[in-house]
DOZA-56512 format. One record per atom (N, C-alpha, C): x, y, z. Coordinates in steps of 0.05 Angstrom, whole numbers, padded with zeros to 5 digits, always signed. Layout:
N
XYZ/...
This chain:
165
+00038-01156+00865/+00049-01143+00889/+00030-01149+00913/+00042-01154+00935/+00026-01159+00959/+00013-01134+00970/-00012-01137+00979/-00027-01114+00990/-00020-01110+01019/-00017-01085+01027/-00011-01077+01054/-00037-01073+01069/-00038-01083+01094/-00062-01079+01110/-00061-01053+01125/-00083-01038+01123/-00085-01012+01138/-00112-01012+01153/-00114-00994+01171/-00139-00992+01187/-00158-00971+01176/-00178-00964+01192/-00199-00946+01183/-00188-00917+01182/-00165-00912+01193/-00151-00887+01190/-00121-00892+01192/-00106-00872+01184/-00077-00875+01183/-00063-00848+01186/-00038-00849+01194/-00022-00825+01194/-00006-00826+01168/-00009-00806+01151/+00003-00806+01125/+00023-00783+01122/+00039-00785+01101/+00057-00763+01094/+00047-00753+01067/+00042-00727+01066/+00034-00714+01041/+00054-00692+01035/+00065-00693+01011/+00087-00675+01004/+00109-00680+01025/+00118-00660+01040/+00138-00665+01061/+00126-00663+01089/+00100-00664+01091/+00086-00660+01117/+00079-00688+01128/+00091-00695+01151/+00088-00722+01162/+00067-00723+01183/+00058-00748+01188/+00039-00755+01210/+00012-00739+01208/+00002-00737+01184/-00024-00724+01180/-00046-00745+01183/-00065-00741+01200/-00087-00761+01203/-00104-00762+01178/-00110-00786+01169/-00126-00789+01145/-00147-00811+01151/-00171-00806+01142/-00193-00825+01145/-00192-00843+01120/-00193-00869+01123/-00194-00887+01101/-00224-00893+01097/-00235-00885+01075/-00264-00888+01070/-00269-00904+01045/-00275-00930+01049/-00281-00947+01026/-00308-00942+01014/-00324-00925+01026/-00349-00917+01015/-00347-00893+00997/-00325-00879+00998/-00320-00856+00981/-00303-00864+00957/-00309-00854+00934/-00293-00861+00910/-00266-00846+00911/-00267-00820+00915/-00244-00803+00911/-00231-00795+00938/-00207-00784+00935/-00191-00774+00957/-00193-00744+00958/-00197-00733+00982/-00199-00704+00986/-00178-00695+01006/-00166-00673+01000/-00146-00661+01017/-00154-00633+01024/-00151-00625+01049/-00157-00598+01058/-00137-00579+01045/-00147-00560+01029/-00130-00540+01017/-00143-00513+01020/-00126-00492+01020/-00135-00465+01023/-00121-00447+01002/-00130-00423+01001/-00118-00403+00983/-00115-00414+00954/-00137-00426+00945/-00137-00439+00918/-00142-00418+00897/-00124-00416+00877/-00126-00396+00856/-00117-00408+00830/-00127-00396+00808/-00117-00402+00782/-00108-00375+00770/-00082-00374+00761/-00071-00350+00750/-00081-00346+00721/-00076-00322+00711/-00084-00316+00683/-00070-00334+00663/-00047-00345+00670/-00034-00363+00652/-00042-00392+00656/-00063-00396+00673/-00074-00423+00676/-00061-00441+00697/-00044-00430+00714/-00031-00446+00734/-00048-00447+00760/-00053-00471+00770/-00068-00474+00795/-00048-00472+00818/-00055-00456+00838/-00038-00455+00862/-00055-00457+00887/-00044-00469+00908/-00059-00474+00932/-00039-00479+00955/-00049-00479+00979/-00034-00486+01003/-00048-00509+01016/-00032-00529+01025/-00044-00551+01040/-00052-00542+01067/-00077-00549+01075/-00088-00542+01101/-00094-00512+01102/-00095-00500+01125/-00100-00472+01129/-00085-00462+01153/-00083-00436+01157/-00067-00426+01180/-00075-00437+01207/-00100-00444+01211/-00109-00454+01237/-00104-00484+01240/-00091-00497+01221/-00085-00525+01222/-00056-00529+01232/-00051-00549+01249/-00024-00554+01258/-00006-00564+01236/-00017-00572+01213/-00002-00582+01191/+00004-00562+01169/-00006-00537+01173/-00002-00516+01154/+00027-00506+01153/+00039-00505+01130/+00066-00494+01127/+00067-00467+01113/+00045-00460+01099/+00045-00435+01084/+00057-00438+01056/+00069-00461+01050/+00081-00465+01024/+00060-00465+01002/+00065-00450+00981/+00047-00450+00958/+00056-00472+00939/+00036-00488+00931/+00041-00510+00912/+00028-00502+00886/+00042-00506+00864/+00032-00498+00837/+00030-00523+00820/+00009-00524+00803/+00005-00547+00786/-00006-00537+00759/+00003-00550+00738/-00009-00546+00712/-00026-00571+00703/-00021-00593+00717/-00037-00618+00712/-00060-00619+00731/-00082-00608+00724/-00105-00608+00741/-00131-00607+00725/-00152-00613+00738/-00179-00612+00726/-00199-00603+00747/-00224-00605+00739/-00246-00598+00758/-00265-00621+00760/-00278-00624+00782/-00296-00647+00787/-00319-00638+00805/-00343-00649+00799/-00365-00645+00817/-00364-00667+00838/-00363-00659+00864/-00362-00678+00886/-00389-00680+00899/-00398-00705+00904/-00423-00709+00918/-00418-00718+00946/-00432-00707+00965/-00429-00716+00993/-00450-00736+01000/-00449-00747+01023/-00467-00768+01032/-00496-00759+01034/-00500-00732+01035/-00526-00721+01037/-00538-00713+01010/-00524-00719+00989/-00534-00713+00962/-00526-00686+00951/-00512-00670+00967/-00503-00643+00958/-00479-00646+00940/-00476-00626+00923/-00453-00626+00904/-00437-00600+00907/-00411-00602+00903/-00395-00578+00901/-00373-00583+00881/-00364-00561+00870/-00343-00562+00849/-00316-00560+00863/-00297-00576+00854/-00270-00575+00865/-00249-00580+00844/-00225-00570+00848/-00203-00576+00831/-00191-00602+00839/-00179-00617+00820/-00167-00643+00825/-00140-00643+00812/-00120-00654+00827/-00093-00656+00816/-00080-00681+00829/-00055-00686+00823/-00040-00708+00834/-00020-00699+00855/-00019-00713+00877/+00000-00708+00899/+00011-00734+00909/+00036-00734+00917/+00047-00759+00930/+00037-00761+00958/+00027-00785+00965/+00018-00791+00992/+00031-00817+01000/+00043-00817+01024/+00055-00841+01035/+00037-00853+01056/+00027-00877+01051/+00009-00891+01069/+00022-00917+01077/+00026-00921+01103/+00038-00946+01113/+00065-00952+01100/+00081-00931+01096/+00107-00934+01084/+00108-00937+01054/+00085-00935+01041/+00084-00938+01012/+00075-00912+01000/+00092-00900+00983/+00086-00874+00970/+00071-00880+00944/+00048-00866+00941/+00033-00869+00916/+00027-00842+00905/+00023-00840+00879/+00015-00816+00866/-00015-00816+00866/-00027-00800+00883/-00056-00801+00887/-00069-00777+00872/-00092-00783+00860/-00108-00761+00848/-00126-00751+00871/-00123-00725+00877/-00137-00714+00901/-00153-00690+00893/-00176-00687+00907/-00193-00663+00904/-00185-00644+00926/-00183-00618+00919/-00175-00598+00938/-00200-00585+00949/-00205-00590+00975/-00230-00581+00988/-00225-00568+01015/-00245-00555+01025/-00243-00544+01052/-00253-00566+01072/-00235-00578+01086/-00241-00599+01105/-00237-00589+01134/-00239-00563+01137/-00235-00551+01164/-00255-00560+01185/-00279-00569+01176/-00299-00577+01195/-00299-00608+01198/-00282-00622+01185/-00280-00651+01187/-00259-00659+01208/-00263-00682+01220/-00244-00692+01240/-00217-00698+01227/-00217-00707+01202/-00193-00714+01188/-00188-00694+01165/-00164-00683+01164/-00158-00664+01142/-00154-00677+01115/-00152-00704+01115/-00150-00719+01090/-00169-00742+01090/-00183-00747+01068/-00200-00770+01065/-00189-00786+01042/-00183-00811+01047/-00172-00829+01026/-00194-00846+01016/-00201-00843+00990/-00223-00859+00978/-00213-00885+00966/-00232-00902+00959/-00225-00929+00950/-00210-00929+00923/-00213-00910+00906/-00198-00910+00881/-00168-00906+00886/-00161-00893+00908/-00132-00889+00915/-00120-00914+00926/-00135-00929+00941/-00123-00952+00955/-00129-00979+00940/-00146-00979+00921/-00153-01003+00906/-00129-01017+00895/-00127-01043+00901/-00105-01059+00890/-00079-01056+00905/-00078-01038+00925/-00053-01033+00939/-00055-01039+00969/-00079-01036+00980/-00083-01040+01009/-00108-01056+01014/-00108-01069+01037/-00131-01083+01048/-00138-01068+01074/-00164-01061+01077/-00172-01046+01100/-00185-01064+01121/-00174-01063+01145/-00185-01077+01168/-00197-01055+01186/-00223-01054+01186/-00236-01032+01201/-00234-01035+01231/-00225-01057+01241/-00221-01060+01270/-00194-01047+01278/-00177-01040+01259/-00152-01027+01265/-00155-00997+01262/-00139-00982+01278/-00140-00953+01277/-00113-00942+01285/-00102-00924+01269/-00076-00912+01276/-00080-00886+01292/-00104-00874+01290/-00110-00848+01302/-00134-00852+01320/-00131-00844+01345/-00155-00845+01363/-00169-00819+01360/-00194-00820+01350/-00210-00796+01347/-00227-00791+01371/-00231-00766+01378/-00248-00760+01401/-00277-00767+01394/-00291-00777+01414/-00319-00782+01410/-00335-00756+01410/-00354-00754+01393/-00371-00730+01392/-00391-00732+01415/-00394-00711+01430/-00412-00711+01453/-00440-00712+01443/-00455-00732+01452/-00483-00736+01445/-00498-00739+01471/-00514-00720+01479/-00528-00723+01504/-00548-00746+01504/-00547-00761+01525/-00564-00785+01528/-00593-00777+01531/-00598-00751+01538/-00625-00742+01542/-00640-00737+01516/-00629-00743+01493/-00642-00736+01468/-00669-00749+01465/-00671-00775+01474/-00697-00788+01471/-00717-00778+01492/-00708-00770+01515/-00726-00759+01535/-00737-00732+01525/-00720-00717+01511/-00729-00692+01499/-00750-00697+01477/-00745-00718+01461/-00764-00725+01441/-00791-00733+01453/-00790-00749+01473/-00815-00759+01486/-00830-00736+01500/-00816-00717+01510/-00828-00694+01525/-00846-00677+01506/-00835-00671+01482/-00851-00655+01463/-00841-00661+01434/-00852-00681+01421/-00843-00689+01395/-00843-00667+01374/-00864-00650+01375/-00865-00628+01355/-00842-00608+01359/-00838-00600+01384/-00816-00581+01390/-00789-00593+01383/-00786-00619+01388/-00761-00634+01381/-00757-00632+01351/-00777-00638+01336/-00775-00637+01306/-00768-00609+01297/-00780-00589+01308/-00775-00561+01300/-00746-00554+01306/-00736-00563+01329/-00709-00556+01338/-00688-00570+01321/-00691-00596+01316/-00670-00612+01303/-00673-00617+01274/-00697-00618+01264/-00702-00626+01236/-00712-00605+01218/-00728-00587+01228/-00740-00567+01211/-00720-00549+01197/-00699-00541+01211/-00679-00524+01199/-00664-00538+01176/-00662-00564+01176/-00649-00579+01155/-00666-00579+01129/-00692-00576+01132/-00710-00578+01109/-00713-00551+01095/-00703-00530+01107/-00706-00503+01096/-00685-00497+01076/
């Protein structure tokens, strides 16, 4: 089957929710989807809602699954967290695939969905010069180096010391 070309991000359809921005991350193995209200009932049924009330994609619909597992996820900084993993249909560039997704809190991320390489392997080719979603640039003051030069110790205390605690 011919591989479809996609960019570094895409507008995807997950379940019946359309035009959800997703980051295509070939450096990540797995796919993560923003989920909230995650519970497991006494009879072992996993239930959750896609996104959260403060998301424009939130519908409030409860999704239930019996085909799920748990996984330790590692982030780029070496931290780990435990998450549930299940299968959900995701439509990328007009092609619907059954993706294995981790249910995580992505409320602080620019993209509510992260598509990892195991989901797209063999199906898509990623052209990082292409982009379906224009993301806002994060404000970074140009004066950061002047602040460093002014007082390196104070700079370190302000920006790095708290990360080491």
